[in-house]
C-alpha positions in Angstrom: -3.4 -34.4 -14.3 -2.0 -35.2 -10.9 -3.3 -33.5 -7.8 -0.2 -32.0 -6.1 -0.6 -31.0 -2.5 0.1 -27.3 -1.9 1.3 -26.6 1.7 -0.4 -24.1 3.8 1.4 -20.9 4.9 2.7 -21.1 8.5 1.6 -17.5 9.3 -0.8 -14.9 7.9 -0.1 -11.3 8.7 -3.3 -9.2 8.1 -2.3 -5.6 8.0 -5.2 -3.1 8.2 -5.1 -0.8 5.1 -8.1 1.3 6.0 -7.7 5.0 5.4 -10.1 7.9 6.0 -10.5 11.1 4.1 -8.9 14.2 5.6 -11.0 15.7 8.3 -12.6 12.5 9.4 -12.9 12.4 13.2 -12.3 8.6 13.4 -8.6 7.6 13.3 -7.4 5.3 10.5 -4.6 2.8 10.1 -3.3 4.4 7.0 -2.3 8.1 6.8 0.7 10.1 5.4 3.0 8.8 8.1 1.9 5.1 7.9 1.0 4.5 4.2 4.2 2.6 3.5 4.0 0.0 6.3 2.4 -2.7 4.3 5.1 -2.5 1.6 7.8 -2.4 4.3 6.3 -5.6 5.8 6.2 -7.4 2.4 9.8 -6.3 1.5 11.0 -7.4 4.9 9.5 -10.9 4.4 11.0 -11.1 0.9 14.5 -10.0 2.1 14.4 -12.7 4.8 13.3 -15.3 2.3 10.1 -16.2 4.1 7.5 -14.8 1.7 5.2 -17.7 0.9 5.4 -19.6 4.2 4.4 -16.2 5.7 1.6 -14.4 3.8 1.3 -10.6 4.1 -2.4 -9.7 3.5 -3.9 -6.3 3.0 -7.2 -6.1 4.8 -9.9 -3.5 5.4 -10.8 -2.3 8.9 -10.1 -4.7 11.8 -12.2 -2.6 14.2 -9.6 -1.3 16.5 -9.0 2.1 14.9 -8.0 3.9 18.1 -4.9 1.6 18.3 -3.9 1.9 14.7 -2.0 1.0 12.7 -2.9 -2.6 13.6 -2.0 -6.0 12.3 -3.5 -9.4 13.1 -1.2 -12.4 13.0 -2.6 -15.9 12.6 -2.6 -18.5 13.9 -3.2 -17.4 17.5 -5.3 -14.2 17.1 -2.4 -11.9 17.9 -3.4 -8.3 17.4 -0.5 -5.9 17.2 -1.1 -2.2 17.6 0.5 1.2 17.0 2.8 -0.3 14.4 6.0 1.2 13.1 8.8 -0.1 11.0 10.8 -0.9 14.1 7.9 -2.9 15.6 7.4 -4.8 12.3 11.1 -5.8 12.4 10.8 -7.1 15.9 7.5 -8.9 15.2 9.0 -10.7 12.3 12.2 -11.6 14.2 10.7 -12.6 17.5 7.2 -13.8 16.7 7.5 -15.2 13.1 11.0 -16.5 13.2 11.5 -16.9 16.9 8.0 -18.2 17.7 7.7 -15.8 20.7 4.9 -13.1 20.4 6.1 -9.6 21.2 3.8 -9.0 24.2 4.6 -5.4 24.7 3.2 -4.6 21.2 -0.1 -6.6 21.6 -3.5 -5.0 21.9 -4.4 -4.5 25.6 -6.4 -7.4 26.8 -9.5 -5.4 27.7 -9.8 -4.4 24.0 -8.9 -7.8 22.6 -9.8 -10.7 24.8 -11.2 -14.2 24.1 -13.0 -14.8 20.7 -16.8 -14.4 20.7 -18.5 -17.8 21.1 -20.8 -18.8 18.3 -22.6 -21.2 20.7 -25.5 -19.7 22.5 
């Protein structure tokens, strides 16, 4: 058996899919108005023919609930907040295909600054 090389995806799009039961005081990224955003993201990637090089990944809480729905795009640690279908369209067109992050949709810097150093 030959070891075939499998290329890495160019981008990972980690969409928070955390929901909360009705009445919970903490906001959640998935509710009645936003429950279809992950499927919308995946369908958009498929329609553009970039599913594979771009991987849409359902993830649990990304820890920025007050800005939800949120999505982390890697590489680069780009955290997009308050997602909508229109924002997803622009993120795919500008960031993924155009290689220019959509700065107006990014998490405010005071809530998403440099990564925590592992070196003490």
